[in-house]
N, C-alpha and C positions, 0 to 999 in steps of 0.2 A: 504494500500500500504506500502511495506517495501523497505528500501534502504540498499544496501550493497556496499562496496568498497574494492578493493584489489590491491596488487602490480601489478598483471597481470590479464587481462581478455582475455581468449583464445576462439577463434572460430575455431574449427577443420576445416581443409581444407582451411582456410583463413589466419590465423596468430594470432597475439596477439596485445593487446593495453596495454599501461602502465597507471596505476592509473586511473581506470575508475569506475564509479558508475553505478549500475543497479537498476532499480525500478521493483519490482515484485508484482504481484497480483495473488493470488491463485496458486502460484508455477510456474508462467510463467513470462518471461521478457516482460515488457511493454515499457520500455525506457532505454536508456544507454547514458551517457554523461561523459566528462572528469572531473576528480576531480581537480579543479583548486584552490579551497579554502575550508576552513572548512565549512561543510554544516550540518545543524541541522538534527537530526534523521537518521544519516548514521552509520551503524555498520561496523567497519573496521575489515577485515579478512585477516591476513597475509598469504601469499602464493598466490594461484591462484583460480579464479573462471572460470569454463569452462562452456560455453553455448552449450548445446546439444539439438539436435532434439529428439523427443521421440524414434525414431529408434536407434539413437546413444546411448541413455541412456539404452535401452534394451540390445544392444550389450555389453555395458560396464558392466552391471549387470550379464549377462549370461556367460561372459568369466572368467573362473576360473584361467587362466594363467596370468592374468594381465589386463591392460587397452588397448584394441585394437583400440586406436584412433591415428590419425596423428596430431602431434603438429608442424606445419611448423614454422620455425624460422623467419618468416616475421613480421617485426614490421609494423603494420598498422598505418596510419596517422589518420584515422577516421573509424567509424563503417560502415561496408558495407551497401550501400543503399538498402532500401526495405526489409532487412532481416527479419524485424518483421512481415511483411505481408506474406512472403514466408514460414516461419517456425514458429511453436509454440516452442520457445526456453525455455529449462528448465535449471536453474542455478544449478551447482554442485560445491561444495567447496572442493578443494584439499589442505589440510593443510600442507602436506610435499611435497613441490615442489622444485626440483633442478633447480635453476635459471642459473647455468652454462651450463647445457645441455638442458634446457627448456623442461624438461620432468618430470612427476611424479617420485619421488624417489621410490626405491624398497620398497614394502610393504605399499605404500601409500593407505590410506583409503579415500573414498569420501563420501560426505554427501549432500543430496538434501537440497536446501534452500527453505523455505516456501514463 
């Protein structure tokens, strides 16, 4: 199991969470929780981690014009309930994320997290 934390954790169609940790296993999110203190074995990634369904990931990879995702500016208070059971979420790291517009910056590359 690996743990990653970032300034922002985005859930397309829902909104975003500030300073959250995700736990992954075999490339899928198993658990998410707020980063309230320093935690052992957590890799900090500046920018944003976006949690995508396999369908959203496929759309993101196949779109040559950019990233066709909706990033609603809604600040969420907590992780949406039961989202783990409804979707197999894949974490994708966006290193160049514009926090003023809450969108990936022009030319942003994304990387799957293991």
